[in-house]
KOLDRENSE-27800 format. One line per 2 residues: number of its first residue (from 0); their letters; for each residue x, y, z of C-alpha. Coordinates in Angstrom, 3 decimals, padded with zeros to 6 digits. Layout:
REM residues N
NUM = a = X,Y,Z ~ ... .
END
This chain:
REM residues 698
0 = mr = 047.850,096.012,011.610 ~ 044.587,094.065,011.866 .
2 = ia = 042.625,092.764,014.851 ~ 039.825,090.188,014.857 .
4 = vy = 037.220,090.827,017.572 ~ 034.927,087.960,018.584 .
6 = vn = 031.513,088.700,020.133 ~ 028.275,086.751,020.292 .
8 = nl = 025.760,089.071,018.619 ~ 025.698,092.847,018.177 .
10 = de = 022.014,093.063,019.046 ~ 022.209,094.183,022.667 .
12 = sy = 023.788,097.112,024.492 ~ 026.598,095.296,026.366 .
14 = qi = 028.287,093.956,023.230 ~ 027.583,097.057,021.131 .
16 = lf = 029.159,099.291,023.791 ~ 032.246,097.057,023.978 .
18 = yn = 032.711,096.848,020.212 ~ 032.262,100.593,019.683 .
20 = av = 034.968,101.285,022.259 ~ 037.296,098.794,020.530 .
22 = ri = 036.613,100.347,017.134 ~ 037.213,103.924,018.305 .
24 = ra = 040.419,103.039,020.156 ~ 041.767,100.915,017.283 .
26 = kl = 041.378,103.846,014.906 ~ 043.899,105.823,016.985 .
28 = fn = 046.449,103.047,016.418 ~ 045.619,102.817,012.700 .
30 = md = 044.286,099.267,013.131 ~ 041.798,097.512,010.863 .
32 = il = 039.037,095.681,012.745 ~ 037.104,092.561,011.730 .
34 = ci = 034.279,091.785,014.174 ~ 033.078,088.165,014.006 .
36 = qq = 029.712,087.156,015.458 ~ 028.080,083.820,016.309 .
38 = et = 031.154,081.724,016.979 ~ 030.841,080.545,020.547 .
40 = lt = 032.482,078.308,023.125 ~ 029.271,076.847,024.517 .
42 = sk = 029.060,073.306,025.851 ~ 027.041,072.322,022.738 .
44 = nd = 029.624,073.560,020.230 ~ 032.319,071.096,019.179 .
46 = dp = 033.810,073.411,016.530 ~ 034.493,076.835,018.065 .
48 = fp = 035.832,079.697,015.939 ~ 035.892,077.943,012.520 .
50 = sh = 036.802,081.320,010.993 ~ 040.377,080.909,012.256 .
52 = kf = 041.015,078.737,009.198 ~ 040.462,081.607,006.772 .
54 = vs = 040.557,084.894,008.724 ~ 043.859,086.771,008.584 .
56 = ad = 044.628,088.811,011.747 ~ 047.644,090.016,013.707 .
58 = gi = 045.821,089.794,017.037 ~ 042.632,088.404,018.546 .
60 = ii = 040.363,090.074,021.136 ~ 037.616,087.790,022.447 .
62 = lf = 034.685,088.995,024.552 ~ 034.585,085.743,026.483 .
64 = at = 031.917,087.149,028.827 ~ 029.351,086.639,026.021 .
66 = lv = 030.773,083.490,024.426 ~ 031.022,080.913,027.213 .
68 = dr = 028.447,079.173,029.358 ~ 030.829,076.918,031.289 .
70 = pv = 033.984,077.130,033.442 ~ 037.068,078.407,031.629 .
72 = tr = 039.506,075.606,032.496 ~ 041.858,074.633,029.657 .
74 = la = 040.645,077.539,027.525 ~ 044.221,078.809,027.113 .
76 = dq = 045.337,075.490,025.589 ~ 042.344,075.532,023.272 .
78 = mk = 043.119,079.081,022.106 ~ 046.766,078.190,021.439 .
80 = tl = 045.618,075.238,019.335 ~ 043.217,077.400,017.348 .
82 = fs = 045.262,080.573,016.876 ~ 048.827,079.221,017.141 .
84 = si = 051.241,082.124,017.674 ~ 048.696,084.928,017.188 .
86 = pv = 048.296,086.983,020.416 ~ 044.927,086.492,022.126 .
88 = is = 043.332,088.783,024.727 ~ 040.361,087.845,026.877 .
90 = ag = 037.843,090.572,027.718 ~ 035.383,090.196,030.579 .
92 = ie = 036.732,086.953,032.042 ~ 040.145,086.248,033.561 .
94 = ip = 041.695,083.214,031.878 ~ 045.002,081.808,033.141 .
96 = di = 047.883,082.158,030.646 ~ 045.913,084.576,028.459 .
98 = ps = 046.286,088.356,028.973 ~ 042.912,089.485,030.293 .
100 = vv = 041.017,092.730,030.838 ~ 038.516,092.168,033.631 .
102 = ik = 036.006,094.306,035.487 ~ 036.017,093.560,039.222 .
104 = tk = 032.405,093.070,040.275 ~ 032.529,091.111,043.511 .
106 = ss = 032.888,094.081,045.872 ~ 030.181,096.075,044.061 .
108 = me = 027.829,093.110,044.288 ~ 028.608,092.899,048.018 .
110 = ql = 027.824,096.632,048.375 ~ 024.517,096.116,046.571 .
112 = mm = 023.537,093.256,048.895 ~ 024.603,095.272,051.956 .
114 = hl = 022.481,098.186,050.759 ~ 019.423,095.950,050.352 .
116 = ls = 019.961,094.192,053.698 ~ 021.117,097.027,055.970 .
118 = fh = 019.599,100.167,054.502 ~ 016.271,098.840,053.237 .
120 = ry = 016.144,095.910,055.666 ~ 014.650,093.589,053.056 .
122 = rk = 014.232,090.067,054.333 ~ 012.734,088.112,051.455 .
124 = fl = 014.889,087.855,048.290 ~ 014.565,086.370,044.800 .
126 = yi = 017.627,086.031,042.534 ~ 017.136,085.668,038.752 .
128 = sg = 020.449,084.227,037.647 ~ 022.223,083.914,034.308 .
130 = pp = 023.410,080.623,032.740 ~ 024.489,078.362,035.655 .
132 = gh = 028.013,077.731,034.322 ~ 028.767,081.284,033.229 .
134 = pd = 031.765,082.681,035.160 ~ 030.144,086.104,035.764 .
136 = ni = 026.979,084.503,037.062 ~ 028.953,082.209,039.350 .
138 = ir = 030.525,085.240,041.062 ~ 027.261,087.166,041.406 .
140 = es = 025.248,084.213,042.632 ~ 027.990,083.275,045.095 .
142 = vf = 027.966,086.805,046.594 ~ 024.161,086.679,046.755 .
144 = rt = 024.179,083.379,048.662 ~ 027.079,084.279,050.952 .
146 = sl = 025.612,087.672,051.891 ~ 022.253,086.190,052.809 .
148 = kd = 023.764,083.227,054.678 ~ 025.932,085.562,056.756 .
150 = ag = 022.977,087.844,057.486 ~ 020.825,084.828,058.305 .
152 = mt = 023.164,083.802,061.104 ~ 021.828,086.715,063.176 .
154 = dn = 018.381,087.085,061.603 ~ 016.334,083.950,060.980 .
156 = ti = 013.639,085.897,059.075 ~ 015.846,086.139,055.983 .
158 = sw = 014.888,083.802,053.124 ~ 015.600,083.547,049.406 .
160 = di = 014.872,081.688,046.177 ~ 016.964,081.377,043.006 .
162 = in = 015.584,080.862,039.488 ~ 017.516,080.567,036.219 .
164 = ay = 017.393,082.824,033.173 ~ 019.851,083.490,030.346 .
166 = fs = 020.948,087.147,030.434 ~ 018.072,088.201,028.122 .
168 = ey = 014.906,090.240,028.494 ~ 012.599,087.441,027.360 .
170 = sg = 014.163,084.863,029.667 ~ 013.760,087.293,032.589 .
172 = mf = 010.065,087.752,031.790 ~ 009.466,084.022,031.361 .
174 = al = 011.381,082.959,034.484 ~ 009.503,085.434,036.695 .
176 = qe = 006.176,084.503,035.119 ~ 006.692,080.839,036.011 .
178 = yi = 007.771,081.788,039.531 ~ 004.664,083.930,040.044 .
180 = ks = 002.461,081.038,038.895 ~ 004.044,078.823,041.554 .
182 = np = 004.009,081.522,044.270 ~ 001.054,083.793,043.458 .
184 = an = 000.498,085.020,047.013 ~ 004.118,085.003,048.148 .
186 = pp = 005.984,087.960,046.580 ~ 009.554,088.732,047.688 .
188 = dv = 010.643,092.096,049.069 ~ 013.220,092.531,046.308 .
190 = iv = 014.295,090.805,043.084 ~ 018.041,090.797,042.353 .
192 = ca = 018.817,090.171,038.667 ~ 022.101,088.927,037.203 .
194 = nd = 022.111,091.656,034.541 ~ 020.105,094.680,033.397 .
196 = tt = 018.322,093.119,030.424 ~ 017.038,090.325,032.661 .
198 = ai = 015.886,093.009,035.131 ~ 014.002,094.907,032.420 .
200 = ga = 012.192,091.702,031.407 ~ 011.322,090.965,035.030 .
202 = lk = 010.169,094.566,035.551 ~ 007.804,094.301,032.569 .
204 = ml = 006.306,091.173,034.113 ~ 005.879,092.951,037.472 .
206 = nm = 004.076,095.819,035.766 ~ 001.543,093.359,034.356 .
208 = qe = 000.577,092.065,037.798 ~ -002.651,093.157,039.480 .
210 = da = -001.538,092.028,042.916 ~ -000.154,095.068,044.771 .
212 = gw = 002.410,092.901,046.586 ~ 004.078,091.944,043.313 .
214 = ek = 003.612,095.342,041.717 ~ 005.493,097.203,044.474 .
216 = ca = 008.331,094.665,044.593 ~ 011.801,096.295,044.472 .
218 = it = 014.231,095.214,041.738 ~ 017.941,095.632,040.870 .
220 = gf = 020.113,094.846,037.844 ~ 023.777,094.575,036.889 .
222 = dd = 025.913,096.214,034.100 ~ 024.352,099.709,033.760 .
224 = ve = 024.499,099.835,029.979 ~ 023.503,103.107,028.332 .
226 = ki = 019.959,102.026,027.518 ~ 019.294,101.318,031.185 .
228 = rt = 020.861,104.597,032.383 ~ 018.372,106.602,030.347 .
230 = di = 015.399,104.367,031.090 ~ 012.577,105.976,033.071 .
232 = tg = 012.469,103.069,035.512 ~ 015.589,104.332,037.364 .
234 = lt = 017.167,100.908,037.767 ~ 019.509,100.422,040.717 .
236 = tv = 022.439,098.465,039.336 ~ 026.201,097.933,039.297 .
238 = rq = 027.966,099.935,036.636 ~ 030.547,098.042,034.611 .
240 = pi = 032.715,100.410,032.535 ~ 032.351,098.240,029.434 .
242 = dt = 033.679,100.959,027.135 ~ 036.819,101.217,029.276 .
244 = mg = 037.232,097.446,029.023 ~ 037.063,097.706,025.219 .
246 = sl = 039.585,100.553,025.058 ~ 042.057,098.841,027.415 .
248 = sv = 041.781,095.604,025.426 ~ 043.023,097.469,022.348 .
250 = dl = 045.785,099.181,024.374 ~ 046.950,095.819,025.696 .
252 = mh = 046.879,094.301,022.212 ~ 048.905,097.204,020.802 .
254 = km = 051.558,096.691,023.486 ~ 051.753,092.974,022.707 .
256 = lt = 052.084,093.613,018.962 ~ 054.779,096.270,019.437 .
258 = gq = 056.851,094.171,021.836 ~ 056.118,096.178,024.975 .
260 = et = 055.822,094.665,028.438 ~ 052.235,093.712,029.236 .
262 = ps = 050.524,092.727,032.498 ~ 048.827,089.353,032.694 .
264 = vl = 045.609,090.933,033.982 ~ 044.197,094.460,033.875 .
266 = hi = 041.551,095.042,036.514 ~ 038.864,097.727,036.224 .
268 = ds = 036.720,098.764,039.158 ~ 032.932,098.670,038.978 .
270 = sl = 030.635,100.863,041.067 ~ 027.240,100.669,042.702 .
272 = vi = 024.666,103.028,041.159 ~ 021.641,103.566,043.361 .
274 = rt = 018.495,104.851,041.700 ~ 014.826,104.394,042.574 .
276 = sc = 013.992,100.783,041.657 ~ 015.457,099.415,044.891 .
278 = gc = 013.128,101.641,046.928 ~ 015.416,104.632,047.366 .
280 = gs = 014.093,108.149,046.861 ~ 010.739,107.308,048.412 .
282 = kp = 012.284,106.379,051.750 ~ 013.002,109.229,054.236 .
284 = gs = 016.709,109.984,054.432 ~ 017.597,108.015,051.303 .
286 = ki = 019.563,109.605,048.498 ~ 020.428,108.683,044.954 .
288 = ip = 024.020,108.295,043.831 ~ 024.368,110.849,040.994 .
290 = qe = 024.839,109.824,037.386 ~ 028.373,109.679,036.051 .
292 = td = 029.840,112.149,033.553 ~ 028.415,110.500,030.415 .
294 = sp = 024.873,111.338,031.540 ~ 023.331,114.828,031.174 .
296 = di = 023.479,117.461,033.894 ~ 019.849,117.557,035.024 .
298 = cn = 020.360,121.021,036.502 ~ 021.554,122.432,033.164 .
300 = ke = 018.522,123.041,030.970 ~ 020.541,123.436,027.768 .
302 = sm = 022.517,120.257,028.427 ~ 019.351,118.334,029.260 .
304 = ns = 017.503,119.547,026.149 ~ 020.458,118.666,023.950 .
306 = yi = 020.661,115.197,025.500 ~ 016.921,114.607,025.053 .
308 = ar = 017.077,115.766,021.422 ~ 019.983,113.385,020.739 .
310 = mq = 018.164,110.465,022.357 ~ 014.995,111.238,020.379 .
312 = ye = 016.988,111.363,017.153 ~ 018.720,108.049,017.913 .
314 = nl = 015.384,106.502,018.832 ~ 013.807,107.738,015.583 .
316 = ks = 016.683,106.285,013.549 ~ 016.361,102.974,015.357 .
318 = nl = 012.578,102.828,014.827 ~ 012.918,103.606,011.125 .
320 = aq = 015.598,100.925,010.743 ~ 013.328,098.474,012.554 .
322 = qy = 010.560,099.208,010.049 ~ 012.949,098.780,007.137 .
324 = vs = 014.178,095.422,008.401 ~ 010.568,094.306,008.904 .
326 = ff = 009.747,095.209,005.291 ~ 012.901,093.430,004.181 .
328 = gq = 011.874,090.274,006.032 ~ 008.489,090.287,004.287 .
330 = dv = 010.056,090.849,000.862 ~ 012.649,088.092,001.300 .
332 = nl = 009.953,085.685,002.440 ~ 008.120,086.278,-000.855 .
334 = ap = 011.187,086.256,-003.114 ~ 010.863,083.400,-005.653 .
336 = dm = 014.607,083.070,-006.306 ~ 018.026,084.516,-005.541 .
338 = ag = 017.481,087.436,-007.923 ~ 014.445,088.476,-005.872 .
340 = vi = 016.500,088.231,-002.682 ~ 019.157,090.555,-004.138 .
342 = vs = 016.528,093.126,-005.144 ~ 015.082,093.129,-001.618 .
344 = lr = 018.588,093.339,-000.132 ~ 019.553,096.327,-002.299 .
346 = nf = 016.423,098.214,-001.234 ~ 017.068,097.486,002.434 .
348 = lg = 020.728,098.555,002.316 ~ 019.734,101.789,000.616 .
350 = nv = 017.100,102.506,003.256 ~ 019.453,101.986,006.213 .
352 = nv = 022.360,103.707,004.428 ~ 024.820,100.789,004.493 .
354 = nt = 027.471,101.461,001.841 ~ 029.832,098.524,002.415 .
356 = fy = 028.316,095.061,002.106 ~ 029.443,091.586,000.947 .
358 = fc = 027.114,088.617,000.510 ~ 028.882,085.260,000.257 .
360 = lf = 027.505,081.710,000.116 ~ 029.168,078.403,000.961 .
362 = ep = 028.988,075.295,-001.155 ~ 026.314,072.901,000.172 .
364 = aa = 027.545,070.588,002.940 ~ 030.816,072.546,003.335 .
366 = tv = 031.299,072.843,007.116 ~ 034.471,074.965,007.022 .
368 = pe = 034.981,075.786,003.354 ~ 038.130,077.046,001.687 .
370 = eg = 036.115,078.750,-001.051 ~ 032.950,080.805,-001.152 .
372 = ml = 030.639,082.202,-003.809 ~ 030.396,085.988,-003.841 .
374 = vy = 026.780,086.739,-004.714 ~ 026.612,090.504,-004.203 .
376 = kk = 029.026,093.298,-003.336 ~ 028.458,096.961,-002.510 .
378 = eg = 031.258,099.452,-001.942 ~ 030.152,103.074,-001.733 .
380 = nt = 028.070,103.871,-004.795 ~ 029.381,100.843,-006.662 .
382 = ek = 027.455,097.589,-006.430 ~ 027.616,094.353,-008.351 .
384 = kf = 025.572,091.200,-008.565 ~ 027.600,088.128,-009.623 .
386 = ep = 025.843,085.702,-011.920 ~ 026.985,082.996,-012.070 .
388 = yk = 028.367,083.478,-008.601 ~ 031.990,084.553,-008.388 .
390 = ki = 034.171,082.018,-006.578 ~ 036.637,083.450,-004.082 .
392 = rl = 039.413,081.917,-002.001 ~ 038.386,082.877,001.521 .
394 = ks = 041.923,083.141,002.875 ~ 043.073,085.622,000.222 .
396 = ff = 039.760,087.474,000.354 ~ 040.084,088.168,004.086 .
398 = aa = 043.822,088.813,003.847 ~ 043.789,091.387,001.032 .
400 = dl = 040.509,092.009,-000.797 ~ 038.286,092.885,002.175 .
402 = fk = 040.339,095.837,003.438 ~ 041.101,098.181,000.552 .
404 = sg = 040.910,101.509,002.319 ~ 043.942,103.331,000.948 .
406 = gt = 045.691,103.558,004.306 ~ 042.612,104.603,006.300 .
408 = ps = 041.752,102.123,009.083 ~ 038.521,100.243,008.375 .
410 = hr = 036.193,098.117,010.392 ~ 034.099,095.252,009.033 .
412 = il = 031.517,093.090,010.773 ~ 030.924,089.450,009.844 .
414 = hy = 027.641,087.668,010.552 ~ 027.054,084.061,009.533 .
416 = la = 023.958,082.964,007.631 ~ 022.802,079.770,009.284 .
418 = sg = 019.886,077.376,009.473 ~ 020.106,075.317,012.634 .
420 = te = 023.689,074.069,012.792 ~ 024.176,074.407,009.022 .
422 = rl = 026.182,077.454,007.893 ~ 024.905,078.728,004.544 .
424 = gf = 027.358,081.616,004.118 ~ 028.018,085.022,005.640 .
426 = ii = 027.503,088.729,005.201 ~ 030.138,091.376,005.892 .
428 = yd = 029.193,095.008,006.376 ~ 030.157,098.390,007.782 .
430 = ad = 027.185,100.096,009.426 ~ 026.252,102.834,011.848 .
432 = et = 026.028,101.513,015.429 ~ 022.267,102.197,015.589 .
434 = ny = 021.851,099.651,012.783 ~ 023.790,096.792,014.410 .
436 = pq = 020.668,095.016,015.778 ~ 018.861,095.508,012.460 .
438 = mc = 021.788,093.981,010.554 ~ 021.587,090.960,012.860 .
440 = sc = 017.884,090.672,011.949 ~ 018.811,091.094,008.284 .
442 = av = 021.124,088.066,008.573 ~ 018.347,085.993,010.156 .
444 = fl = 015.861,086.925,007.416 ~ 018.445,086.220,004.719 .
446 = st = 019.136,082.800,006.246 ~ 015.440,081.929,006.310 .
448 = gl = 014.932,083.138,002.739 ~ 017.953,081.218,001.478 .
450 = kr = 016.858,078.006,003.161 ~ 013.376,078.361,001.663 .
452 = iy = 014.775,078.968,-001.832 ~ 017.178,076.035,-001.454 .
454 = al = 014.268,073.833,-000.428 ~ 012.218,074.994,-003.432 .
456 = ee = 015.112,074.352,-005.800 ~ 015.697,070.950,-004.266 .
458 = ek = 012.005,070.170,-004.576 ~ 012.027,071.237,-008.234 .
460 = kr = 015.091,069.102,-008.810 ~ 013.408,066.124,-007.164 .
462 = sr = 010.301,066.724,-009.249 ~ 012.328,066.754,-012.464 .
464 = ll = 014.122,063.561,-011.494 ~ 010.837,061.913,-010.611 .
466 = el = 009.376,062.886,-013.968 ~ 012.343,061.373,-015.793 .
468 = ev = 012.048,058.258,-013.686 ~ 008.349,057.904,-014.475 .
470 = qr = 009.033,058.325,-018.199 ~ 011.691,055.642,-018.065 .
472 = rt = 009.467,053.272,-016.136 ~ 006.535,053.533,-018.530 .
474 = rn = 007.967,050.554,-020.422 ~ 007.051,048.353,-017.503 .
476 = li = 003.307,048.898,-016.906 ~ 003.048,046.788,-013.793 .
478 = dt = 005.923,048.508,-012.045 ~ 004.702,051.907,-013.182 .
480 = nr = 001.230,051.194,-011.825 ~ 002.673,050.174,-008.481 .
482 = kl = 004.754,053.342,-008.262 ~ 001.789,055.495,-009.211 .
484 = qi = -000.267,053.915,-006.440 ~ 002.451,054.703,-003.917 .
486 = es = 002.728,058.279,-005.149 ~ -001.059,058.585,-005.087 .
488 = kk = -001.165,057.582,-001.437 ~ 001.528,060.098,-000.644 .
490 = ri = -000.376,062.774,-002.546 ~ -003.608,061.987,-000.723 .
492 = kv = -001.785,062.153,002.588 ~ -000.237,065.513,001.697 .
494 = ea = -003.566,066.832,000.406 ~ -005.261,065.702,003.604 .
496 = ev = -002.621,067.571,005.589 ~ -003.176,070.648,003.416 .
498 = lk = -006.928,070.451,004.106 ~ -006.248,070.025,007.809 .
500 = is = -003.919,073.022,007.885 ~ -006.460,075.033,005.887 .
502 = el = -009.198,074.261,008.399 ~ -006.891,075.089,011.306 .
504 = er = -006.083,078.404,009.641 ~ -009.794,079.054,009.131 .
506 = rr = -010.401,078.328,012.785 ~ -007.548,080.581,013.890 .
508 = fs = -008.782,083.338,011.574 ~ -012.340,082.998,012.909 .
510 = md = -011.211,083.131,016.531 ~ -008.941,086.128,015.837 .
512 = mh = -011.766,087.927,014.022 ~ -014.228,087.137,016.805 .
514 = dd = -011.904,087.991,019.702 ~ -010.338,091.084,018.133 .
516 = ic = -012.253,092.755,015.274 ~ -015.744,091.904,016.557 .
518 = qr = -014.902,093.113,020.052 ~ -013.457,096.339,018.674 .
520 = la = -016.565,096.925,016.527 ~ -018.817,096.250,019.510 .
522 = gi = -016.830,098.719,021.623 ~ -016.968,101.402,018.904 .
524 = sm = -020.719,100.884,018.556 ~ -021.240,101.281,022.304 .
526 = mc = -019.180,104.474,022.303 ~ -021.228,105.874,019.413 .
528 = rg = -024.506,105.003,021.118 ~ -023.269,106.671,024.272 .
530 = ma = -022.480,109.876,022.381 ~ -025.498,109.726,020.018 .
532 = eg = -027.830,111.861,022.115 ~ -028.395,115.076,020.211 .
534 = ns = -026.323,113.845,017.252 ~ -028.306,111.851,014.695 .
536 = ql = -025.214,111.140,012.605 ~ -023.624,109.220,015.462 .
538 = ge = -026.823,107.205,015.797 ~ -026.714,106.332,012.117 .
540 = ls = -023.022,105.494,012.464 ~ -023.840,103.172,015.392 .
542 = el = -026.447,101.345,013.277 ~ -023.963,101.000,010.427 .
544 = ie = -021.369,099.571,012.828 ~ -023.944,097.118,014.241 .
546 = et = -024.757,095.931,010.710 ~ -021.030,095.579,009.970 .
548 = lk = -020.577,093.635,013.229 ~ -023.475,091.343,012.326 .
550 = rt = -021.990,090.625,008.891 ~ -018.531,090.114,010.334 .
552 = rq = -019.878,087.560,012.829 ~ -021.614,085.767,009.948 .
554 = yv = -018.325,085.690,008.003 ~ -016.646,084.263,011.102 .
556 = hn = -019.335,081.602,011.409 ~ -019.107,080.708,007.723 .
558 = sf = -015.334,080.459,007.971 ~ -015.442,077.890,010.778 .
560 = pv = -018.604,076.194,012.127 ~ -018.094,076.250,015.882 .
562 = el = -021.293,074.262,016.501 ~ -019.909,071.360,014.438 .
564 = es = -017.096,070.966,016.948 ~ -019.194,071.560,020.068 .
566 = lg = -022.558,069.945,019.169 ~ -021.732,067.314,016.564 .
568 = mr = -022.431,066.776,012.877 ~ -026.228,066.522,013.043 .
570 = qg = -026.700,069.773,014.944 ~ -024.004,071.459,012.821 .
572 = ie = -025.757,070.620,009.529 ~ -029.164,071.445,011.013 .
574 = ql = -027.877,074.849,012.146 ~ -026.454,075.471,008.652 .
576 = cy = -029.852,074.786,007.085 ~ -031.642,076.956,009.651 .
578 = tt = -029.212,079.867,009.188 ~ -029.517,079.718,005.394 .
580 = eq = -033.293,079.770,005.670 ~ -033.246,082.704,008.089 .
582 = qs = -030.941,084.744,005.878 ~ -033.316,084.425,002.921 .
584 = cg = -035.980,086.483,004.774 ~ -038.723,083.983,003.965 .
586 = tl = -037.935,083.437,000.265 ~ -036.249,080.056,000.740 .
588 = kv = -037.056,076.841,002.627 ~ -034.275,074.461,003.640 .
590 = pf = -035.840,071.292,005.128 ~ -033.434,068.890,006.824 .
592 = tw = -033.898,065.126,007.258 ~ -031.719,062.892,009.449 .
594 = nv = -032.322,059.166,009.013 ~ -029.455,057.741,011.005 .
596 = kg = -029.547,055.358,013.939 ~ -027.200,056.648,016.630 .
598 = di = -024.124,058.640,015.683 ~ -022.104,058.532,012.479 .
600 = kl = -018.610,057.258,013.252 ~ -016.476,059.809,011.423 .
602 = ns = -013.301,061.503,012.549 ~ -013.191,065.273,012.933 .
604 = td = -011.493,065.774,009.541 ~ -014.183,063.786,007.708 .
606 = ei = -016.927,065.640,009.580 ~ -015.463,068.935,008.386 .
608 = nv = -015.267,067.591,004.815 ~ -018.951,066.521,004.893 .
610 = yr = -019.978,069.886,006.297 ~ -017.977,071.800,003.661 .
612 = ii = -019.521,069.763,000.812 ~ -023.059,070.477,002.072 .
614 = qe = -022.161,074.132,002.673 ~ -020.784,074.497,-000.878 .
616 = ai = -023.819,072.773,-002.433 ~ -026.256,075.046,-000.555 .
618 = hn = -024.173,078.100,-001.445 ~ -024.255,077.163,-005.157 .
620 = av = -028.005,076.594,-005.064 ~ -028.633,079.954,-003.397 .
622 = kh = -026.252,081.843,-005.694 ~ -026.948,080.226,-009.083 .
624 = aq = -030.155,078.143,-009.043 ~ -032.762,080.731,-007.941 .
626 = as = -034.399,077.930,-005.956 ~ -037.255,078.306,-003.484 .
628 = ei = -036.412,075.045,-001.684 ~ -033.216,073.169,-000.936 .
630 = av = -033.773,069.782,000.703 ~ -030.912,068.271,002.701 .
632 = sv = -031.121,064.637,003.803 ~ -028.728,062.258,005.524 .
634 = lq = -029.530,058.540,005.175 ~ -027.773,055.558,006.713 .
636 = te = -027.400,052.516,004.417 ~ -025.838,049.091,004.848 .
638 = ng = -022.446,050.098,003.507 ~ -022.249,053.775,004.354 .
640 = id = -023.931,057.135,004.513 ~ -025.791,058.765,001.609 .
642 = is = -026.253,062.520,001.695 ~ -028.247,064.485,-000.849 .
644 = ik = -028.706,068.194,-001.394 ~ -031.563,068.794,-003.879 .
646 = dn = -032.924,072.125,-005.094 ~ -035.911,072.990,-007.286 .
648 = gt = -034.161,075.799,-009.104 ~ -032.734,076.293,-012.537 .
650 = gn = -030.266,073.531,-013.262 ~ -027.449,073.261,-015.753 .
652 = ds = -027.164,070.240,-018.038 ~ -023.382,070.650,-018.329 .
654 = la = -022.927,070.069,-014.595 ~ -024.008,066.448,-014.983 .
656 = iq = -020.926,065.800,-017.155 ~ -018.207,064.863,-014.665 .
658 = kr = -015.324,067.071,-015.795 ~ -012.342,068.524,-014.020 .
660 = gv = -012.073,072.280,-014.153 ~ -015.814,073.046,-014.093 .
662 = gi = -015.274,075.266,-011.061 ~ -013.304,075.560,-007.854 .
664 = gl = -016.335,074.831,-005.660 ~ -017.441,071.701,-007.527 .
666 = ns = -013.895,070.379,-007.742 ~ -013.515,071.070,-004.032 .
668 = mk = -016.566,068.889,-003.245 ~ -015.207,065.990,-005.322 .
670 = yr = -011.745,066.542,-003.828 ~ -013.090,066.292,-000.267 .
672 = ad = -015.155,063.201,-001.152 ~ -011.991,061.542,-002.528 .
674 = qm = -010.211,062.275,000.748 ~ -012.892,060.248,002.598 .
676 = gg = -012.772,057.398,000.061 ~ -016.273,058.344,-001.100 .
678 = tc = -017.934,059.720,-004.229 ~ -019.647,062.977,-005.040 .
680 = ri = -022.033,062.909,-008.021 ~ -023.914,065.859,-009.497 .
682 = vs = -027.237,065.433,-011.326 ~ -028.602,068.596,-012.917 .
684 = se = -031.093,069.672,-015.568 ~ -032.820,072.906,-016.406 .
686 = ks = -036.264,071.398,-015.649 ~ -035.724,069.457,-012.428 .
688 = gt = -032.971,071.431,-010.687 ~ -029.727,070.119,-009.267 .
690 = sv = -028.922,067.243,-006.892 ~ -025.588,066.701,-005.202 .
692 = ll = -025.303,063.049,-004.124 ~ -022.569,062.168,-001.669 .
694 = hi = -021.741,058.607,-000.624 ~ -019.361,057.902,002.258 .
696 = pv = -018.317,054.336,003.093 ~ -018.394,053.705,006.841 .
END
């Protein structure tokens, strides 16, 4: 007997808790489980559950609470169309004509609002909702509005606002941040959140506020998943027995498959859990509703120590897995081809101890394929890389090949590899529950790596085709010349973009170095100076740090000339000459001449190119020419600008021969001059030194 379980993503506590309960309960009934992620019924998805065309299952359990963002009308008809005669159970949302397992939350939400209104006597409320069309959010927001409207009939001081988020920590942080910007001096008494992860995000934003009114704001959540129960914030929330919902979903499915009578809806009660975040505990006469049986007995030292040790162990495992997936992401990003991806994947799976893994790709442009290409398979200690890729019929693979457990029930988890709306393939694995979020990240990194490799291969293919085309067209010189001109323009445009990106990266690097490393060095130096009294070594260390800071700031300046952007080209070049002269400690003069009427009309990119050419020429003269003077002049002519950088040092006769490959710096100067439509000429001899002559048409 096999069940397919549909969830959104096993990267957050609600869905992990549900799936674990399903998996544990299904094992008692000797059921195989296939968990399918990232097939949703959102308003933007015209092709829900494409896996139904190749997945073989006796029953379907769908966690609709995480898969829909709109009302559930006509969902039953849609499920019958997709899954035909296969039994379907809805978990989390009651859907007419589909057996459903639902947690009743309305009364608990009403109790929460009554507690905030009557016990705490809060009068100013903010509700951070979930997706507007989500059925759970509709219920919670409706109770929120109704409770406050009813209370407002006898108390006109009650007010509220509602802002939208999307049941995630980040969206909770962002939504509250925008609200605070609009209402900086108007904090509410309490923030009611549509779920716990939204509440945690909002709480993090509150903790970043300096205003005491915002900082002391009460907050509540909804769900009471395990992560929140053990969190030090003590979040007041409504507990949904998600694990019970998962177990009962399997029980209901087993009854349907064995021909037993089944109810149309199974209701599970939720409960209000009062902790400290709503303001309880600090208020005289208030008390906290005790934790339920799955939490440790705080009065039993042995129980508490055991619980803490288990949580620390789970946290350590999770942190290590997070590091491994981060390393995997870096490796995949650098992999030159599919073989490199497989090597990185093998290392990652070994680190996180995943022993069952399938890596399958779809044919390009196949939306719902019948076949796939098995790239890599790992089963226990046996692993195999398929080259060329082994073609498999998806229907037979999921029906027979995937579950070969010798009678022992197995569970497999499917995660699509996707880029935008394009599905590239999928991975299937069996992992420890602490690794579920990391496996989701693994799928994302694999998708990105695959798309990059596909793009490289496509680019190589295009390059080969272009080369063949050019060879064929050489018979027609006129046509070939025209094509080369077009390609040249494209190349220049791309090269200009590369230069632009390079300069932006230099600027970002300089700002990061200045704002981070320099500030840290300055702080360390101040600390050393403060502790240097009576300790000469600390004084020496402070001087060394100051010297390092000075050099670092010079590197930052050399990387991106801030004065060029703020003061203009003349002052930027003049400052470059002055700085070079100062750094020589009196051994070098760098006179600067500016013979230009008004301003030079160049765009910012060309100004940077001019500056870099002058900077490179001065650098070469200082490093190689042993000059005592480097004269820089800018002269306006009838048809452009002529710039010269002349030194009186030791020249090199070979530099006057205009060759490619003489050096990165010299090629860079000519490259930048080409980008401006100008010329860069080098005149050099051992007797008279070197002159770099730049002409820019204006």
